[in-house]
Structures are given as structure tokens and as C-alpha cells.
C-alpha positions in Angstrom: 24.0 -63.2 -3.7 26.5 -60.4 -3.8 29.1 -59.8 -1.2 28.9 -57.2 1.5 31.5 -55.1 0.0 29.7 -55.0 -3.4 26.4 -54.0 -1.8 27.7 -51.5 0.7 26.7 -48.3 -1.0 23.0 -49.3 -0.8 23.0 -50.7 2.7 23.1 -47.7 4.9 19.8 -46.5 3.5 18.2 -49.9 4.0 19.3 -50.1 7.6 18.0 -46.7 8.3 14.6 -47.4 6.9 14.1 -50.1 9.5 14.3 -47.5 12.2 12.6 -44.6 10.5 13.1 -42.0 7.9 16.5 -40.3 8.0 19.0 -38.2 6.2 22.5 -38.0 7.6 21.1 -38.8 11.0 17.7 -40.2 12.0 15.1 -37.5 12.2 12.3 -38.4 14.5 8.8 -37.0 14.2 8.7 -35.8 17.8 5.4 -34.1 17.2 3.6 -37.4 16.7 0.9 -37.7 19.2 -2.1 -39.9 20.0 -5.4 -39.0 18.4 -7.5 -37.0 20.9 -10.1 -39.7 20.8 -7.6 -42.3 21.8 -6.7 -40.4 24.9 -10.3 -39.9 25.8 -11.5 -43.5 25.2 -8.6 -45.7 26.0 -6.4 -45.2 29.1 -5.2 -42.4 31.3 -1.7 -40.9 31.2 -1.0 -42.4 34.5 -1.9 -45.9 33.2 0.2 -45.3 30.0 3.3 -44.5 32.1 2.8 -47.3 34.6 5.3 -50.1 34.1 2.8 -52.7 35.4 5.5 -54.8 36.9 3.1 -56.7 39.2 4.6 -60.2 39.8 2.7 -63.4 39.5 3.4 -66.3 41.8 6.2 -67.7 39.7 8.0 -64.4 39.5 7.6 -63.9 43.2 10.0 -66.8 43.8 12.8 -65.0 42.1 15.5 -63.6 44.4 15.8 -59.8 43.9 17.8 -57.1 45.6 16.3 -55.7 48.7 16.6 -52.2 47.3 17.3 -50.6 44.0 18.6 -47.0 44.3 17.2 -44.7 41.7 19.4 -42.3 39.7 18.6 -39.4 37.5 18.3 -40.8 33.9 20.8 -39.4 31.4 20.0 -40.1 27.8 23.6 -40.4 26.5 25.0 -38.7 23.4 28.0 -41.0 23.3 28.8 -44.5 24.7 31.5 -47.2 24.5 29.4 -50.2 23.2 31.8 -52.7 24.7 31.9 -51.1 28.2 28.1 -50.6 28.0 27.7 -54.3 27.3 30.1 -55.2 30.2 28.2 -52.9 32.6 24.9 -54.6 31.5 26.3 -58.0 32.2 27.4 -56.9 35.7 23.9 -55.3 36.3 22.2 -58.6 35.5 24.5 -60.4 38.0 23.9 -57.7 40.7 20.2 -58.4 40.2 20.5 -62.1 40.7 20.6 -63.3 37.0 23.6 -65.0 35.4 23.8 -65.4 31.6 26.7 -65.7 29.2 28.4 -62.5 28.1 27.6 -63.7 24.5 23.8 -63.6 25.4 24.1 -59.9 26.1 25.8 -59.2 22.8 23.2 -61.4 21.0 20.4 -59.4 22.4 21.8 -56.1 20.9 22.6 -57.9 17.7 19.1 -59.4 17.5 17.5 -56.0 18.0 19.6 -54.6 15.2 18.5 -57.4 12.8 14.8 -57.7 13.5 11.9 -56.5 15.6 10.8 -60.0 16.6 13.0 -62.2 18.9 12.3 -65.6 20.3 13.8 -65.7 23.7 14.4 -69.2 25.2 15.9 -70.7 28.3 15.2 -73.7 30.5 12.8 -71.5 32.6 10.5 -69.0 30.8 10.5 -66.9 34.0 14.2 -66.3 33.6 13.8 -65.4 29.9 11.2 -62.7 31.0 13.5 -61.5 33.8 16.3 -61.1 31.3 14.2 -59.0 29.0 12.9 -56.9 32.0 16.4 -56.2 33.3 17.7 -55.5 29.8 14.9 -53.0 29.2 15.4 -51.3 32.6 19.2 -51.0 32.0 18.9 -49.3 28.5 15.9 -47.1 29.5 13.2 -48.8 27.4 9.5 -48.7 28.2 8.8 -52.4 29.1 5.5 -54.2 29.0 5.0 -57.9 29.7 2.0 -60.1 29.1 1.0 -63.8 29.3 -0.7 -65.2 26.3 -4.0 -66.9 27.2 -4.9 -70.3 25.7 -8.0 -68.8 24.0 -6.1 -66.3 21.9 -7.1 -66.9 18.3 -6.5 -63.7 16.3 -4.2 -60.7 16.3 -7.2 -58.4 17.1 -7.8 -60.3 20.3 -4.6 -58.6 21.6 -6.6 -55.4 21.7 -9.0 -56.7 24.3 -8.8 -55.4 27.9 -7.3 -58.6 29.3 -4.1 -57.8 27.3 -1.7 -54.9 27.6 -0.9 -54.7 23.9 -3.2 -51.7 23.3 -1.5 -49.7 26.0 1.9 -50.7 24.7 1.1 -49.5 21.2 -0.4 -46.2 22.5 2.7 -45.5 24.6 5.0 -46.2 21.7 3.1 -44.0 19.4 2.9 -41.3 22.0 6.7 -41.0 22.5 8.5 -41.9 19.3 12.0 -41.3 20.8 11.5 -44.0 23.4 12.5 -47.6 22.9 9.6 -49.9 23.6 9.9 -53.6 24.4 7.1 -56.0 25.0 7.6 -59.6 26.1 4.8 -62.1 25.4 5.1 -65.2 27.6 3.5 -68.7 27.4 3.4 -68.6 23.6 3.1 -71.7 21.5 5.3 -71.0 18.4 3.0 -72.8 16.0 0.3 -70.2 16.8 2.4 -67.2 15.9 1.4 -67.0 12.2 -2.2 -66.9 13.1 -2.2 -64.9 16.3 0.8 -62.6 15.7 0.6 -62.3 11.9 1.0 -58.5 12.0 4.1 -58.7 14.2 5.6 -61.2 11.7 4.8 -58.9 8.8 6.3 -55.9 10.7 9.5 -57.8 11.3 9.9 -59.2 7.9 9.0 -56.1 5.8 10.7 -53.2 7.6 10.5 -51.0 4.5 6.7 -51.1 4.5 4.2 -49.6 6.9 2.4 -52.4 8.8 -1.3 -51.6 9.2 -2.6 -52.6 12.6 -5.9 -50.8 12.5 -9.0 -53.0 13.4 -12.6 -52.7 14.1 -11.9 -52.5 17.9 -8.8 -50.3 17.7 -8.4 -47.5 15.2 -6.4 -44.9 17.2 -3.0 -46.0 15.8 -3.1 -47.1 12.2 0.5 -48.4 11.7 2.8 -50.3 14.0 5.2 -47.8 15.7 8.7 -48.4 14.4 10.2 -48.0 17.9 8.7 -51.2 19.1 10.4 -54.7 19.6 8.6 -57.9 20.6 10.1 -60.7 22.6 8.3 -64.0 22.3 8.9 -66.4 25.2 7.7 -70.0 24.5 5.5 -71.8 27.0 7.6 -74.9 26.5 11.4 -74.4 26.5 11.6 -77.4 24.1 9.3 -75.9 21.6 11.3 -76.0 18.4 8.5 -75.3 15.9 9.7 -73.3 12.9 8.1 -72.3 9.6 9.3 -70.4 6.6 7.3 -67.3 7.7 8.5 -67.4 11.3 12.1 -68.2 10.2 12.1 -65.2 7.9 10.8 -62.8 10.6 12.4 -63.9 13.8 15.8 -64.5 15.4 16.1 -66.9 18.3 18.1 -66.0 21.4 18.8 -69.0 23.6 19.9 -68.0 27.1 22.2 -69.9 29.3 20.4 -68.4 32.3 20.4 -69.2 36.0 19.6 -67.5 39.3 22.4 -66.4 41.6 22.5 -64.5 44.9 21.7 -60.9 44.1 23.3 -57.9 45.8 21.3 -56.5 48.7 21.6 -53.0 47.2 21.8 -52.2 43.5 22.3 -48.8 41.9 20.1 -48.2 38.8 21.9 -47.6 35.6 21.7 -43.9 34.8 23.0 -44.1 31.2 19.9 -44.7 29.1 19.5 -45.0 25.3 16.9 -43.1 23.4 15.5 -44.6 20.3 17.2 -42.0 18.1 20.6 -42.6 19.8 20.4 -46.3 19.6 19.4 -46.1 15.9 22.4 -44.0 15.1 24.7 -46.1 17.2 23.7 -49.2 15.2 24.1 -47.3 12.0 27.6 -46.3 13.0 28.4 -49.8 13.9 27.2 -51.1 10.6 29.6 -48.7 8.8 32.6 -49.6 11.0 32.3 -53.2 11.9 31.7 -56.0 9.5 32.7 -59.6 8.9 35.5 -60.2 6.4 34.7 -60.9 2.8 36.0 -64.5 3.1 33.4 -65.3 5.7 30.5 -64.2 3.5 31.9 -66.2 0.6 31.3 -69.3 2.9 27.7 -68.3 3.3 27.6 -68.1 -0.5 28.8 -71.7 -0.7 26.1 -72.8 1.8 23.5 -71.0 -0.4 24.8 -72.7 -3.6 24.6 -76.1 -1.8 21.1 -75.6 -0.7 20.0 -74.4 -4.1 21.3 -77.6 -5.6 19.7 -80.0 -3.0 16.6 -78.1 -1.8 14.3 -75.3 -2.7 16.1 -72.7 -0.6 17.0 -69.1 -1.7 18.7 -66.7 0.6 16.5 -63.6 0.3 18.2 -60.2 0.3 16.2 -59.2 3.3 17.5 -62.2 5.3 21.1 -61.6 4.1 20.7 -58.0 5.5 19.6 -59.5 8.8 22.7 -61.6 8.9 24.9 -58.6 8.2 23.3 -56.3 10.7 23.4 -59.0 13.4 27.1 -59.7 12.9 28.1 -56.1 12.7 26.4 -55.3 15.9 27.8 -58.4 17.7 31.3 -57.2 16.7 30.6 -53.6 17.9 29.6 -54.8 21.4 32.9 -56.7 21.8 32.6 -60.1 20.1 35.0 -61.6 17.7 34.4 -62.7 14.2 34.3 -66.5 14.9 31.8 -66.0 17.7 29.7 -63.7 15.5 29.4 -66.2 12.7 28.7 -69.1 15.0 26.0 -67.0 16.7 24.2 -65.8 13.6 24.3 -69.4 12.1 22.8 -70.7 15.3 20.3 -67.9 15.9 19.1 -67.5 12.3 20.3 -69.3 9.3 20.4 -72.8 10.6 16.9 -72.4 12.1 15.6 -71.7 8.6 17.6 -74.6 7.0 16.1 -76.9 9.7 12.7 -76.9 8.0 14.1 -77.8 4.5 14.0 -81.2 2.9 17.6 -81.7 1.7 17.8 -84.2 -1.2 21.2 -85.7 -0.6 22.5 -88.5 1.7 23.5 -86.6 4.8 25.9 -89.4 5.8 27.8 -89.0 2.7 30.7 -86.6 2.1 28.2 -84.3 0.5 26.2 -83.9 3.7 25.4 -80.5 5.1 27.3 -81.3 8.4 30.4 -82.2 6.3 30.0 -79.0 4.3 30.0 -76.8 7.4 32.9 -78.7 8.9 34.9 -78.1 5.8 33.9 -74.4 5.5 34.1 -73.3 9.1 35.8 -76.1 11.1 33.9 -77.7 13.9 36.1 -76.1 16.5 34.6 -72.7 15.4 31.0 -73.9 15.5 30.5 -74.2 19.3 26.8 -73.7 19.2 25.9 -74.5 15.6 27.0 -78.1 15.8 23.9 -79.0 17.8 21.5 -77.9 15.1 23.6 -79.3 12.3 23.4 -82.7 13.9 19.6 -82.3 14.2 19.4 -81.4 10.6 21.5 -84.4 9.7 19.1 -86.7 11.6 16.0 -85.2 10.1 17.2 -85.7 6.6 18.3 -89.3 6.9 
């Protein structure tokens, strides 16, 4: 694996391709529209624009502001990422949800790295609330759904008891809008079967992902302005596979409810898909982890090649880079960024490996990470490292 510095001339184009075709700046096809037949046979414009935020009984128990005062939306041309992150953190608190500041940075970093994010907390309702408030703050079109126990295939998502079809139509209809869908009550071991197209879309950003089926043919390819937030039914669901590990990043929230303000002003500074794309591109050019830190990742890869069947795919390495660059851009420091990406991505993949070396010896993986990074700098990663150590004994 080459270092970041050596690869840099090629990376900008790769990063751009994840978000769409571009030259010096992303050029969106603003003329893209739904097929006429899709408009006639699917849903009305009113239904497309509806946020469908009807609350179920569990959500009704959440404390929310008595009133949210609307403001005219301004799709910004410039923004200070750190201040925007700080304002978002305050907005969450004003609405009665407390998370760590790192969680806010991790959300932006995860979106830069992949289109599939596993969002976990002790209460799935709080995970969903976080995604909802995040989407509202940045100006994304947000759709939520609960996965039914009888979901068997990806095509089942096109049935009328799901909102997936409307979500895809809306994203395709407005390519300059960020679109976020949360899927709650998911069993992670069903993702490869029921959400295989989403996993394919997240792992192969250079390739068009065909989502056409016998019951839905209006949109042939997954719109590239879509992100999927998977919220496990069980907060202790730790299932991981190679395919899921490649495609997804895990965001673990330290979330709790707090007393909301009675009156909250809506955030007026919204992000278009084009602007967010270019913001992330700019961050990728200006913020990156030092060369020495990536050499440590090389050491981990060498270790795993020797004692397991692991190879760090270039696509995964790009994910690590995009994640850390964005984390830094939104105000994090280098140690936090590395600890976060190890915890959210790399160690999740390593956790499914059979490591053929005594983990209690001086050559154990835990000992390697302690030597490379220092345990004091692995605040979050220590937990998974200990689990890996136990599993390989």
C-alpha cells in the first residue's frame, strides 16, 4: 500500500467520482427528471415533497421543543466547517438531544467516506432522532422507515408498505438535494440479502448501481445524492461480514435526551449536494493525516498479511483517508481522527478475521497497537482491540 503523499495526484478524481462527474468543480445534471410514466403511476408531487414525519408511539415519548420557528432557507456558497459543526451540536441540544461533539464530526466524516452508515446507540429511537435532526439542519430531504420482519429481498423495498420508492424518486427528481434515508429495526445479518444493492452502491462508487426491477423501472440507477443510515433493532447487534465491513462505516452515538428549549429557531444555512461535494473535495485537498500515521497503518496491514488472509483494498484505504480528512476539517485533531476511523472502520473489519498468532504473546494485535499508537491515544479503539484479543485466544 502506498502512502497518501505518493497517491495524491490520483485521489482527487477518485473522490469526485463518488459524488458525480466533475471537472474543476462538480457539474450536476440539473435537467435530470423522472420519467413521465413514473410521475403518472407512482406518487403525486405533494407526496414526493412530504417529509412523512408521523411519529410512532415510541417517538411520541421524546421531548421536543414546543415550537420550531421557520426561517428562509439559504443554500450557502461558503461556510466555516468548524463553526457549522459547533452550531449543529448546539442545535441538537436545543432540540433535546445530547451527543458527543465527536459524534457530529463522525457523521460528516462517515458521509464523506461511504454512502452506508450503521448508526448505533443504546436506544434506536435516539439514533433515528439524531439522523432526523442532522438532516433537518443541513437541509437534506429525510425519509425514515421501519424494516418489517418479513422483508426478504431488496425488491420488497419497492412495495407500498415502504417509503423507499418515494425516496428514490425524490432523489432522482432533484439531483442537487442531499437525500438521507434511515432504516430502523434492521438485523445486521440480513443486510447482504435484503440490502445487497445498497452495499454494492456503497462499495463500488465508481460504478453505476442498477436498481431496476420488475416492479420498479422508473429509475434505473441508484441516485448518487443518496445516503442510507441503518439503525439496528438490537443495540448490541455486532454482526459483521467482509461485504458489510467493506461497504459500511459504524457510528456509535453517546446519545441521551435532555430538556429541550421551548422555542427553537430553524437553521437557515443549508447545504446543497453540489456545495457539500465541493466542500468535501476542498477538505480532502487541505486536511490530511501526517505521513507517519499512515505508515502505522502500513505496519498493521503487514502484520495482518502475515498472520491472516487480510489485504487492505485500495478502496478501503481511500475510505480511511476521506474519513480522517473530513474529521480534521470539521475541527477534530489527528489523534482523535485516527482513533475514530480505527474504531468506526478498520477494527470492525479486523474483528471478523482469524489471526493465527497467540494474542497473549508480545506479538498479539493488542500489543502491536499499543506499540504503534499508545493506549492513551486509543480511547475508543481499546474496546474492540480487547474483543479481538478474546476472540482469537
